[in-house]
mmCIF file of the N, C-alpha and C atoms, coordinates in Angstrom:
data_MODEL
# 
_entry.id   MODEL 
# 
loop_
_atom_site.group_PDB 
_atom_site.id 
_atom_site.type_symbol 
_atom_site.label_atom_id 
_atom_site.label_alt_id 
_atom_site.label_comp_id 
_atom_site.label_asym_id 
_atom_site.label_entity_id 
_atom_site.label_seq_id 
_atom_site.pdbx_PDB_ins_code 
_atom_site.Cartn_x 
_atom_site.Cartn_y 
_atom_site.Cartn_z 
_atom_site.occupancy 
_atom_site.B_iso_or_equiv 
_atom_site.pdbx_formal_charge 
_atom_site.auth_seq_id 
_atom_site.auth_comp_id 
_atom_site.auth_asym_id 
_atom_site.auth_atom_id 
_atom_site.pdbx_PDB_model_num 
ATOM 1   N N  . MET A 1 1  ? 114.207 53.863 106.119 1.00 0.00 ? 1  MET A N  1 
ATOM 2   C CA . MET A 1 1  ? 113.071 54.174 106.070 1.00 0.00 ? 1  MET A CA 1 
ATOM 3   C C  . MET A 1 1  ? 112.451 53.847 107.786 1.00 0.00 ? 1  MET A C  1 
ATOM 4   N N  . ARG A 1 2  ? 111.801 54.539 108.417 1.00 0.00 ? 2  ARG A N  1 
ATOM 5   C CA . ARG A 1 2  ? 111.566 54.149 109.522 1.00 0.00 ? 2  ARG A CA 1 
ATOM 6   C C  . ARG A 1 2  ? 110.943 52.808 109.876 1.00 0.00 ? 2  ARG A C  1 
ATOM 7   N N  . LYS A 1 3  ? 110.642 52.457 110.518 1.00 0.00 ? 3  LYS A N  1 
ATOM 8   C CA . LYS A 1 3  ? 109.301 51.697 111.164 1.00 0.00 ? 3  LYS A CA 1 
ATOM 9   C C  . LYS A 1 3  ? 108.018 51.855 110.877 1.00 0.00 ? 3  LYS A C  1 
ATOM 10  N N  . ASP A 1 4  ? 107.848 52.955 111.576 1.00 0.00 ? 4  ASP A N  1 
ATOM 11  C CA . ASP A 1 4  ? 106.234 53.248 111.254 1.00 0.00 ? 4  ASP A CA 1 
ATOM 12  C C  . ASP A 1 4  ? 106.264 53.625 110.316 1.00 0.00 ? 4  ASP A C  1 
ATOM 13  N N  . GLN A 1 5  ? 106.675 54.511 109.675 1.00 0.00 ? 5  GLN A N  1 
ATOM 14  C CA . GLN A 1 5  ? 106.612 54.157 107.845 1.00 0.00 ? 5  GLN A CA 1 
ATOM 15  C C  . GLN A 1 5  ? 105.942 53.200 107.146 1.00 0.00 ? 5  GLN A C  1 
ATOM 16  N N  . GLN A 1 6  ? 107.238 52.624 107.539 1.00 0.00 ? 6  GLN A N  1 
ATOM 17  C CA . GLN A 1 6  ? 106.854 50.780 106.798 1.00 0.00 ? 6  GLN A CA 1 
ATOM 18  C C  . GLN A 1 6  ? 105.722 50.563 106.746 1.00 0.00 ? 6  GLN A C  1 
ATOM 19  N N  . ARG A 1 7  ? 105.281 50.489 108.656 1.00 0.00 ? 7  ARG A N  1 
ATOM 20  C CA . ARG A 1 7  ? 104.246 49.934 108.821 1.00 0.00 ? 7  ARG A CA 1 
ATOM 21  C C  . ARG A 1 7  ? 102.569 50.871 108.220 1.00 0.00 ? 7  ARG A C  1 
ATOM 22  N N  . LEU A 1 8  ? 102.756 51.858 107.791 1.00 0.00 ? 8  LEU A N  1 
ATOM 23  C CA . LEU A 1 8  ? 102.201 52.618 107.322 1.00 0.00 ? 8  LEU A CA 1 
ATOM 24  C C  . LEU A 1 8  ? 101.708 51.897 105.951 1.00 0.00 ? 8  LEU A C  1 
ATOM 25  N N  . ILE A 1 9  ? 103.012 51.837 105.245 1.00 0.00 ? 9  ILE A N  1 
ATOM 26  C CA . ILE A 1 9  ? 102.964 51.312 103.746 1.00 0.00 ? 9  ILE A CA 1 
ATOM 27  C C  . ILE A 1 9  ? 102.646 50.348 103.970 1.00 0.00 ? 9  ILE A C  1 
ATOM 28  N N  . ASP A 1 10 ? 102.509 49.438 104.657 1.00 0.00 ? 10 ASP A N  1 
ATOM 29  C CA . ASP A 1 10 ? 102.494 48.068 104.834 1.00 0.00 ? 10 ASP A CA 1 
ATOM 30  C C  . ASP A 1 10 ? 100.625 47.703 105.211 1.00 0.00 ? 10 ASP A C  1 
ATOM 31  N N  . TYR A 1 11 ? 100.171 48.739 105.812 1.00 0.00 ? 11 TYR A N  1 
ATOM 32  C CA . TYR A 1 11 ? 98.746  48.968 106.065 1.00 0.00 ? 11 TYR A CA 1 
ATOM 33  C C  . TYR A 1 11 ? 97.602  48.782 104.745 1.00 0.00 ? 11 TYR A C  1 
ATOM 34  N N  . LEU A 1 12 ? 98.678  50.414 103.981 1.00 0.00 ? 12 LEU A N  1 
ATOM 35  C CA . LEU A 1 12 ? 97.454  50.419 102.877 1.00 0.00 ? 12 LEU A CA 1 
ATOM 36  C C  . LEU A 1 12 ? 97.588  49.715 101.816 1.00 0.00 ? 12 LEU A C  1 
ATOM 37  N N  . ALA A 1 13 ? 98.841  48.538 102.425 1.00 0.00 ? 13 ALA A N  1 
ATOM 38  C CA . ALA A 1 13 ? 98.763  47.318 100.966 1.00 0.00 ? 13 ALA A CA 1 
ATOM 39  C C  . ALA A 1 13 ? 97.679  46.615 101.301 1.00 0.00 ? 13 ALA A C  1 
ATOM 40  N N  . ILE A 1 14 ? 97.795  45.878 102.637 1.00 0.00 ? 14 ILE A N  1 
ATOM 41  C CA . ILE A 1 14 ? 96.326  45.631 103.178 1.00 0.00 ? 14 ILE A CA 1 
ATOM 42  C C  . ILE A 1 14 ? 95.520  46.376 102.938 1.00 0.00 ? 14 ILE A C  1 
ATOM 43  N N  . LEU A 1 15 ? 94.925  47.281 103.623 1.00 0.00 ? 15 LEU A N  1 
ATOM 44  C CA . LEU A 1 15 ? 93.725  47.333 102.796 1.00 0.00 ? 15 LEU A CA 1 
ATOM 45  C C  . LEU A 1 15 ? 92.967  47.837 101.681 1.00 0.00 ? 15 LEU A C  1 
ATOM 46  N N  . GLY A 1 16 ? 94.618  48.047 101.171 1.00 0.00 ? 16 GLY A N  1 
ATOM 47  C CA . GLY A 1 16 ? 93.761  48.006 99.538  1.00 0.00 ? 16 GLY A CA 1 
ATOM 48  C C  . GLY A 1 16 ? 93.943  47.262 98.998  1.00 0.00 ? 16 GLY A C  1 
ATOM 49  N N  . GLU A 1 17 ? 93.850  46.052 99.169  1.00 0.00 ? 17 GLU A N  1 
ATOM 50  C CA . GLU A 1 17 ? 94.189  44.641 98.384  1.00 0.00 ? 17 GLU A CA 1 
ATOM 51  C C  . GLU A 1 17 ? 92.426  43.913 99.246  1.00 0.00 ? 17 GLU A C  1 
ATOM 52  N N  . ALA A 1 18 ? 92.586  44.177 100.578 1.00 0.00 ? 18 ALA A N  1 
ATOM 53  C CA . ALA A 1 18 ? 91.092  43.464 100.828 1.00 0.00 ? 18 ALA A CA 1 
ATOM 54  C C  . ALA A 1 18 ? 89.648  44.328 100.269 1.00 0.00 ? 18 ALA A C  1 
ATOM 55  N N  . SER A 1 19 ? 90.376  46.004 99.710  1.00 0.00 ? 19 SER A N  1 
ATOM 56  C CA . SER A 1 19 ? 88.821  46.903 99.829  1.00 0.00 ? 19 SER A CA 1 
ATOM 57  C C  . SER A 1 19 ? 88.931  46.230 97.705  1.00 0.00 ? 19 SER A C  1 
ATOM 58  N N  . ASN A 1 20 ? 90.036  46.260 96.790  1.00 0.00 ? 20 ASN A N  1 
ATOM 59  C CA . ASN A 1 20 ? 89.988  44.870 95.548  1.00 0.00 ? 20 ASN A CA 1 
ATOM 60  C C  . ASN A 1 20 ? 89.064  44.124 95.675  1.00 0.00 ? 20 ASN A C  1 
ATOM 61  N N  . ASN A 1 21 ? 88.997  43.693 96.863  1.00 0.00 ? 21 ASN A N  1 
ATOM 62  C CA . ASN A 1 21 ? 88.137  42.310 97.226  1.00 0.00 ? 21 ASN A CA 1 
ATOM 63  C C  . ASN A 1 21 ? 86.722  42.259 97.893  1.00 0.00 ? 21 ASN A C  1 
ATOM 64  N N  . ILE A 1 22 ? 85.935  43.581 97.946  1.00 0.00 ? 22 ILE A N  1 
ATOM 65  C CA . ILE A 1 22 ? 84.598  43.604 98.241  1.00 0.00 ? 22 ILE A CA 1 
ATOM 66  C C  . ILE A 1 22 ? 83.699  43.528 97.230  1.00 0.00 ? 22 ILE A C  1 
ATOM 67  N N  . PRO A 1 23 ? 84.091  44.585 96.029  1.00 0.00 ? 23 PRO A N  1 
ATOM 68  C CA . PRO A 1 23 ? 83.155  45.163 95.463  1.00 0.00 ? 23 PRO A CA 1 
ATOM 69  C C  . PRO A 1 23 ? 82.641  43.029 94.276  1.00 0.00 ? 23 PRO A C  1 
ATOM 70  N N  . LYS A 1 24 ? 83.381  42.616 94.108  1.00 0.00 ? 24 LYS A N  1 
ATOM 71  C CA . LYS A 1 24 ? 82.688  41.743 93.503  1.00 0.00 ? 24 LYS A CA 1 
ATOM 72  C C  . LYS A 1 24 ? 81.664  40.756 94.009  1.00 0.00 ? 24 LYS A C  1 
ATOM 73  N N  . PRO A 1 25 ? 82.220  39.856 94.896  1.00 0.00 ? 25 PRO A N  1 
ATOM 74  C CA . PRO A 1 25 ? 81.696  39.166 95.854  1.00 0.00 ? 25 PRO A CA 1 
ATOM 75  C C  . PRO A 1 25 ? 80.235  39.643 96.768  1.00 0.00 ? 25 PRO A C  1 
ATOM 76  N N  . TYR A 1 26 ? 80.430  40.937 97.282  1.00 0.00 ? 26 TYR A N  1 
ATOM 77  C CA . TYR A 1 26 ? 79.696  42.138 97.620  1.00 0.00 ? 26 TYR A CA 1 
ATOM 78  C C  . TYR A 1 26 ? 79.355  43.215 97.393  1.00 0.00 ? 26 TYR A C  1 
ATOM 79  N N  . PRO A 1 27 ? 78.212  43.242 95.673  1.00 0.00 ? 27 PRO A N  1 
ATOM 80  C CA . PRO A 1 27 ? 77.969  44.091 95.596  1.00 0.00 ? 27 PRO A CA 1 
ATOM 81  C C  . PRO A 1 27 ? 77.435  44.879 95.966  1.00 0.00 ? 27 PRO A C  1 
ATOM 82  N N  . ALA A 1 28 ? 75.877  44.491 96.820  1.00 0.00 ? 28 ALA A N  1 
ATOM 83  C CA . ALA A 1 28 ? 75.286  44.712 97.606  1.00 0.00 ? 28 ALA A CA 1 
ATOM 84  C C  . ALA A 1 28 ? 75.445  45.906 98.471  1.00 0.00 ? 28 ALA A C  1 
ATOM 85  N N  . PHE A 1 29 ? 76.476  45.085 99.147  1.00 0.00 ? 29 PHE A N  1 
ATOM 86  C CA . PHE A 1 29 ? 77.733  45.610 100.540 1.00 0.00 ? 29 PHE A CA 1 
ATOM 87  C C  . PHE A 1 29 ? 78.619  47.357 99.587  1.00 0.00 ? 29 PHE A C  1 
ATOM 88  N N  . ALA A 1 30 ? 78.978  46.912 98.308  1.00 0.00 ? 30 ALA A N  1 
ATOM 89  C CA . ALA A 1 30 ? 79.808  47.927 97.918  1.00 0.00 ? 30 ALA A CA 1 
ATOM 90  C C  . ALA A 1 30 ? 78.902  49.683 97.610  1.00 0.00 ? 30 ALA A C  1 
ATOM 91  N N  . THR A 1 31 ? 77.474  48.794 97.321  1.00 0.00 ? 31 THR A N  1 
ATOM 92  C CA . THR A 1 31 ? 76.552  49.315 96.870  1.00 0.00 ? 31 THR A CA 1 
ATOM 93  C C  . THR A 1 31 ? 76.210  50.322 98.317  1.00 0.00 ? 31 THR A C  1 
ATOM 94  N N  . ARG A 1 32 ? 75.566  50.054 99.179  1.00 0.00 ? 32 ARG A N  1 
ATOM 95  C CA . ARG A 1 32 ? 74.919  50.633 100.623 1.00 0.00 ? 32 ARG A CA 1 
ATOM 96  C C  . ARG A 1 32 ? 76.053  50.833 100.737 1.00 0.00 ? 32 ARG A C  1 
ATOM 97  N N  . HIS A 1 33 ? 77.126  51.431 100.475 1.00 0.00 ? 33 HIS A N  1 
ATOM 98  C CA . HIS A 1 33 ? 79.041  51.747 101.056 1.00 0.00 ? 33 HIS A CA 1 
ATOM 99  C C  . HIS A 1 33 ? 79.132  52.438 100.504 1.00 0.00 ? 33 HIS A C  1 
ATOM 100 N N  . ALA A 1 34 ? 78.356  53.194 99.258  1.00 0.00 ? 34 ALA A N  1 
ATOM 101 C CA . ALA A 1 34 ? 79.856  53.885 97.925  1.00 0.00 ? 34 ALA A CA 1 
ATOM 102 C C  . ALA A 1 34 ? 80.282  54.567 98.323  1.00 0.00 ? 34 ALA A C  1 
ATOM 103 N N  . VAL A 1 35 ? 80.190  55.681 99.436  1.00 0.00 ? 35 VAL A N  1 
ATOM 104 C CA . VAL A 1 35 ? 81.137  56.414 100.327 1.00 0.00 ? 35 VAL A CA 1 
ATOM 105 C C  . VAL A 1 35 ? 82.602  55.810 100.501 1.00 0.00 ? 35 VAL A C  1 
ATOM 106 N N  . LEU A 1 36 ? 82.229  54.949 100.943 1.00 0.00 ? 36 LEU A N  1 
ATOM 107 C CA . LEU A 1 36 ? 83.943  54.691 101.337 1.00 0.00 ? 36 LEU A CA 1 
ATOM 108 C C  . LEU A 1 36 ? 84.760  54.565 100.203 1.00 0.00 ? 36 LEU A C  1 
ATOM 109 N N  . PRO A 1 37 ? 86.117  54.287 100.176 1.00 0.00 ? 37 PRO A N  1 
ATOM 110 C CA . PRO A 1 37 ? 86.551  54.965 98.877  1.00 0.00 ? 37 PRO A CA 1 
ATOM 111 C C  . PRO A 1 37 ? 87.623  53.552 98.198  1.00 0.00 ? 37 PRO A C  1 
ATOM 112 N N  . LEU A 1 38 ? 86.602  52.983 97.651  1.00 0.00 ? 38 LEU A N  1 
ATOM 113 C CA . LEU A 1 38 ? 87.316  51.623 97.475  1.00 0.00 ? 38 LEU A CA 1 
ATOM 114 C C  . LEU A 1 38 ? 88.496  51.708 96.785  1.00 0.00 ? 38 LEU A C  1 
ATOM 115 N N  . ALA A 1 39 ? 87.807  52.197 95.118  1.00 0.00 ? 39 ALA A N  1 
ATOM 116 C CA . ALA A 1 39 ? 88.538  52.342 94.309  1.00 0.00 ? 39 ALA A CA 1 
ATOM 117 C C  . ALA A 1 39 ? 89.572  52.979 94.392  1.00 0.00 ? 39 ALA A C  1 
ATOM 118 N N  . PHE A 1 40 ? 89.984  54.044 95.767  1.00 0.00 ? 40 PHE A N  1 
ATOM 119 C CA . PHE A 1 40 ? 91.271  55.465 95.793  1.00 0.00 ? 40 PHE A CA 1 
ATOM 120 C C  . PHE A 1 40 ? 92.422  54.093 96.371  1.00 0.00 ? 40 PHE A C  1 
ATOM 121 N N  . ALA A 1 41 ? 91.845  53.096 97.698  1.00 0.00 ? 41 ALA A N  1 
ATOM 122 C CA . ALA A 1 41 ? 92.043  52.395 98.557  1.00 0.00 ? 41 ALA A CA 1 
ATOM 123 C C  . ALA A 1 41 ? 93.011  51.370 97.221  1.00 0.00 ? 41 ALA A C  1 
ATOM 124 N N  . CYS A 1 42 ? 91.957  50.735 96.690  1.00 0.00 ? 42 CYS A N  1 
ATOM 125 C CA . CYS A 1 42 ? 92.946  49.374 95.572  1.00 0.00 ? 42 CYS A CA 1 
ATOM 126 C C  . CYS A 1 42 ? 94.009  50.777 95.068  1.00 0.00 ? 42 CYS A C  1 
ATOM 127 N N  . GLN A 1 43 ? 93.968  51.616 94.359  1.00 0.00 ? 43 GLN A N  1 
ATOM 128 C CA . GLN A 1 43 ? 94.744  52.559 93.149  1.00 0.00 ? 43 GLN A CA 1 
ATOM 129 C C  . GLN A 1 43 ? 96.409  52.520 94.948  1.00 0.00 ? 43 GLN A C  1 
ATOM 130 N N  . MET A 1 44 ? 95.884  53.144 95.648  1.00 0.00 ? 44 MET A N  1 
ATOM 131 C CA . MET A 1 44 ? 96.943  53.615 96.574  1.00 0.00 ? 44 MET A CA 1 
ATOM 132 C C  . MET A 1 44 ? 98.147  52.432 96.741  1.00 0.00 ? 44 MET A C  1 
ATOM 133 N N  . ARG A 1 45 ? 97.068  51.316 96.821  1.00 0.00 ? 45 ARG A N  1 
ATOM 134 C CA . ARG A 1 45 ? 98.083  49.559 96.986  1.00 0.00 ? 45 ARG A CA 1 
ATOM 135 C C  . ARG A 1 45 ? 98.958  49.250 95.762  1.00 0.00 ? 45 ARG A C  1 
ATOM 136 N N  . ASN A 1 46 ? 98.337  49.489 94.823  1.00 0.00 ? 46 ASN A N  1 
ATOM 137 C CA . ASN A 1 46 ? 99.251  49.658 93.545  1.00 0.00 ? 46 ASN A CA 1 
ATOM 138 C C  . ASN A 1 46 ? 100.081 50.346 93.541  1.00 0.00 ? 46 ASN A C  1 
ATOM 139 N N  . ALA A 1 47 ? 100.136 51.499 93.593  1.00 0.00 ? 47 ALA A N  1 
ATOM 140 C CA . ALA A 1 47 ? 101.543 52.159 94.500  1.00 0.00 ? 47 ALA A CA 1 
ATOM 141 C C  . ALA A 1 47 ? 102.319 51.678 95.174  1.00 0.00 ? 47 ALA A C  1 
ATOM 142 N N  . VAL A 1 48 ? 101.880 51.734 96.069  1.00 0.00 ? 48 VAL A N  1 
ATOM 143 C CA . VAL A 1 48 ? 102.624 51.061 97.560  1.00 0.00 ? 48 VAL A CA 1 
ATOM 144 C C  . VAL A 1 48 ? 103.460 49.531 96.883  1.00 0.00 ? 48 VAL A C  1 
ATOM 145 N N  . ALA A 1 49 ? 102.434 49.432 96.059  1.00 0.00 ? 49 ALA A N  1 
ATOM 146 C CA . ALA A 1 49 ? 102.950 47.389 95.589  1.00 0.00 ? 49 ALA A CA 1 
ATOM 147 C C  . ALA A 1 49 ? 104.128 47.479 94.371  1.00 0.00 ? 49 ALA A C  1 
ATOM 148 N N  . HIS A 1 50 ? 103.189 48.237 94.127  1.00 0.00 ? 50 HIS A N  1 
ATOM 149 C CA . HIS A 1 50 ? 104.822 48.801 92.584  1.00 0.00 ? 50 HIS A CA 1 
ATOM 150 C C  . HIS A 1 50 ? 105.671 49.645 92.854  1.00 0.00 ? 50 HIS A C  1 
ATOM 151 N N  . GLY A 1 51 ? 105.918 50.322 94.239  1.00 0.00 ? 51 GLY A N  1 
ATOM 152 C CA . GLY A 1 51 ? 106.934 50.928 94.271  1.00 0.00 ? 51 GLY A CA 1 
ATOM 153 C C  . GLY A 1 51 ? 106.620 52.703 93.485  1.00 0.00 ? 51 GLY A C  1 
ATOM 154 N N  . SER A 1 52 ? 105.730 52.618 92.947  1.00 0.00 ? 52 SER A N  1 
ATOM 155 C CA . SER A 1 52 ? 105.372 54.077 92.949  1.00 0.00 ? 52 SER A CA 1 
ATOM 156 C C  . SER A 1 52 ? 104.824 55.005 94.121  1.00 0.00 ? 52 SER A C  1 
ATOM 157 N N  . PHE A 1 53 ? 105.335 54.693 95.310  1.00 0.00 ? 53 PHE A N  1 
ATOM 158 C CA . PHE A 1 53 ? 104.854 55.543 96.249  1.00 0.00 ? 53 PHE A CA 1 
ATOM 159 C C  . PHE A 1 53 ? 106.399 55.851 97.512  1.00 0.00 ? 53 PHE A C  1 
ATOM 160 N N  . LYS A 1 54 ? 106.556 57.085 96.549  1.00 0.00 ? 54 LYS A N  1 
ATOM 161 C CA . LYS A 1 54 ? 107.664 57.702 97.605  1.00 0.00 ? 54 LYS A CA 1 
ATOM 162 C C  . LYS A 1 54 ? 106.628 58.795 98.833  1.00 0.00 ? 54 LYS A C  1 
ATOM 163 N N  . SER A 1 55 ? 107.574 58.537 99.874  1.00 0.00 ? 55 SER A N  1 
ATOM 164 C CA . SER A 1 55 ? 107.551 59.239 101.109 1.00 0.00 ? 55 SER A CA 1 
ATOM 165 C C  . SER A 1 55 ? 108.986 61.103 100.839 1.00 0.00 ? 55 SER A C  1 
ATOM 166 N N  . HIS A 1 56 ? 107.569 61.935 101.192 1.00 0.00 ? 56 HIS A N  1 
ATOM 167 C CA . HIS A 1 56 ? 108.506 62.895 100.968 1.00 0.00 ? 56 HIS A CA 1 
ATOM 168 C C  . HIS A 1 56 ? 109.760 63.576 101.717 1.00 0.00 ? 56 HIS A C  1 
ATOM 169 N N  . GLY A 1 57 ? 111.039 63.751 101.409 1.00 0.00 ? 57 GLY A N  1 
ATOM 170 C CA . GLY A 1 57 ? 111.800 63.707 102.091 1.00 0.00 ? 57 GLY A CA 1 
ATOM 171 C C  . GLY A 1 57 ? 112.729 63.323 102.190 1.00 0.00 ? 57 GLY A C  1 
ATOM 172 N N  . HIS A 1 58 ? 112.449 61.583 101.197 1.00 0.00 ? 58 HIS A N  1 
ATOM 173 C CA . HIS A 1 58 ? 113.398 59.972 101.364 1.00 0.00 ? 58 HIS A CA 1 
ATOM 174 C C  . HIS A 1 58 ? 113.483 59.870 100.441 1.00 0.00 ? 58 HIS A C  1 
# 
């Protein structure tokens, strides 16, 4: 895997982990910004972290 691909996967994991930690301590923020794909980001983090994410062509 190329460095830039690994870096992107690492960023997705970081964003997903952070998005998972927003709704509980900051429910008002999550409600006001409901358009943010927090659940999707968390699901993407889980896919990346648990190896179910595969890049095409590799």
